[in-house]
N, C-alpha and C positions, 0 to 999 in steps of 0.2 A: 598761909588759911586754914581755917578751920577745916575737919573733916564733915561737913552735916549731911551730906550726901550719905558718907555710910551710916551716921549715926539713923538717918531714917530707912537704910538698905536691912541692918540690922533684925535679924530672926525673918525675915520677909520666908514666907515660903508660897515659892512660884509653883509654875506648872512643869514637867519633866520638859517635854517640847514646847515652843511657842515661835511662829515665825513672828515676823513685824515688817511691815512695809509704809513708809511715807505714801501719800495719795500722789496720784498721777497730776501733771501740768494741770494748774488751774486757770480761770483766765487774769486773777488777782496777779498773776506770776507774768503775764503779760503788760498788764495793765495797771497801774496801783491804784487806779480810779475804781474800778469797782469793788473795792474797798468800802471806799462811801459812797457807791451807784447803788451794791447790793446787802452790803450788813456781810460781814466777814463770814458766817455761817451759811449765805445762799451765797456764795461763789461756784458756779460750776467747772467741772472742767471743763478743757479746751479740745480738742478732735484729737489731738496729739494723747493727752491725759486719758481719752477713752482706751488710744493704743495700748498704751503704756498698761493700763489698768487689765486688760487681755493678755498683754506680754504677760506679767504677774501669775494669773491664772494657769496662763499655757508652761508657766515654768514649777508649779508645784504636782498636774499632772504629768511634765516627761519625768520629775523624780518619783512619779506615783505616791505623794504624799497624798494624805487621808488626814483631810482636818476635820474633829468632830464640830467646831464651831467658827464663824465667822463675826467675830468683833470690830466694830466698826466708831469711829466718833460722830458726835449728833450735825456735823456740818456737810453741809451738799455734796462739797468736791470729793469728804471720805467715803459716804455713802454709795458715791456714783463709782468710786475706786473698787467697794464691796461688789458692786452688781457687775463691774468688768470682769473681776477674778470669777464670782460666780458663771457667768457666762463661758468661762474653757473648762470648766472642771466636770468632771463624769457625774457625777453626784450633787444632792443639795444638802450642804453642811446648815445649820443651826443659825441661824442670822440673828446678832445680837447688835442693838446700839447701845453705847455705853458712854458717859458724859466723860468717865473721873480717863478716859484718852481722848477728850480734847483740844485743843489748842490752846495755849496761854492767852486767861482775859488781861485783857488792856486797859476796860473798865475806860474811863474818860478819854483815855487817849486811845483809844478804838478807832482806828483810819488816819493815825496821827503817827509819820514815820520818823518823822527831823527833830530834833532839838527845839528849830524855830518852830514849825509850825505847833508842836506842843507849847509850848510859850505863850503863843499869842494865843492859841485857842485856849488854855485854862493857866492863866499865868499865874495864880495863886497854887494850883493842886501842882504844876510844876515844878515850882522853889521847894515847895515840902517832898515831892520825892528827890530831887536832888542832897537834902538834907537827909532821907530816910538812905539814901544811896552813899554817904560821907559816913553816918553812923553803922549802917548794916554789913553794905557790902551788895554787889549785882545778885546772889543769889537769892538772899531774904528783903531785900527793900521789894515794896510794890504798886505799882503804879496804881493810883487813886481808881477805888472803888473798884479795883482790877488782882491780879493774883499775882504772887511771887514765882519766880524758879520752883521755889523751895516745897511751895505751894502744889504744883505741876506734880513734882515728884513724889509728893505726900499722896495724892488723888491714883498716881500711879501704879504708887507701892500696893494700895489698897486693891487694884484692880488685880494687880499681879496675886497676891496672895487669894483671891478668891478663883481666879482664872483653872482653869482645867484640874483641879481637885483630884477628878475621878481618871487623873496618868494622860488623860489622852490627850492628841498637842490641838493647836489652835492656833489664829492667825489674827490679828489685831490691822487695822487699818485707821493709823492714826494722823499725827503731824512732824515736825523737824525736832520740836524740842521732846515729842512723846516718845521718838524711838531713840536719841539720847538717852531720856529719863531710864527707859525700859533698860539698856544698855550697860546706863551707870549703876541701877539696882543690882541689877543682874551678876554684873564683871565687878561687883567694885569699883569703878572708877572714881576719881579724885573728883574734885569742885573745881581743879586747874583744867582739869582733863576737860569737863564738860563745857565749861568756858569758853574753850579754846576748841570746842567741836561744834559751836554752835553755827548755826546755817549750814549746814554741811552732808546730810541725809539728802540722799540723791530720790529724786520721784521715784517710787514706786521698787526701788532697792530691795531685794527681799532676804532678809536676815533669818538667822537661825538661829535662837538659843537652847540651849541643850543641858538636862544633868552630866556629868562625868561621874567616875568614881568620888565617892565620898561628899558628896552633893553638891560640888564645883560647875560653878554654871562654862560652858565653851560656845565660841559662835563660829558661824560658819555663814559667808556670804553666797545666796544660790544663782547660779546664773551660767547659761548658753550662749547667748549672745545678747549681750546688753542692749536693752530696750533705748530708742533716743531719749535725749534729756538734755535742762536746759540750766545754762549756770544760773546756781539759786541767789535771790534779792534776800540783804541781811535787813534785820532789825523789827523785828514782831510779822515776817512776812511769812506764810505755813501752810 
């Protein structure tokens, strides 16, 4: 497989320090029908998700980390996670909604998670997408009216080039693919790595990426006592 991620990540100018987390547990993770009832961007956190969000903020505070800005995707669950993090901080960073760290958009496939659902709801678009997958592979194939995985990596890369150019630490509250895209770009992960790690980002797991000698990035996971977690659902639920 071609190293498409590395092609996109070349010459990325990222922040010296960035903390990245997936939103807290959402109602959509407990009830898949919420994607159809609320719409992807309007799904709220569960009670557990709110607890997880505050826990992430408490971790920042316990490590005496001061972030200059908190970026969050434009979904309700990411906004609510950011609000929970802020509750635990003894200071107030800038809060910036940023569509570049939004969840992957699935277009006509929004709210349709199985092949059977997609084929039934939009058969022609489904067949075109299957052809796209065969010709171009899972990173490049674009759901009808939506985004490919590579589209997400591209906009996340633009976010990283602009975030933290003043050298001050930032935190980004995003989604599963957003977390993986940031790691893939900053750490030079392969295409196969990204595909193998889909749906493995934990709710509110706090990951720190920082530049070392020679500008090479390093990764560490901040934790003192793990927050409650939920087994992740796959196939676009994030």
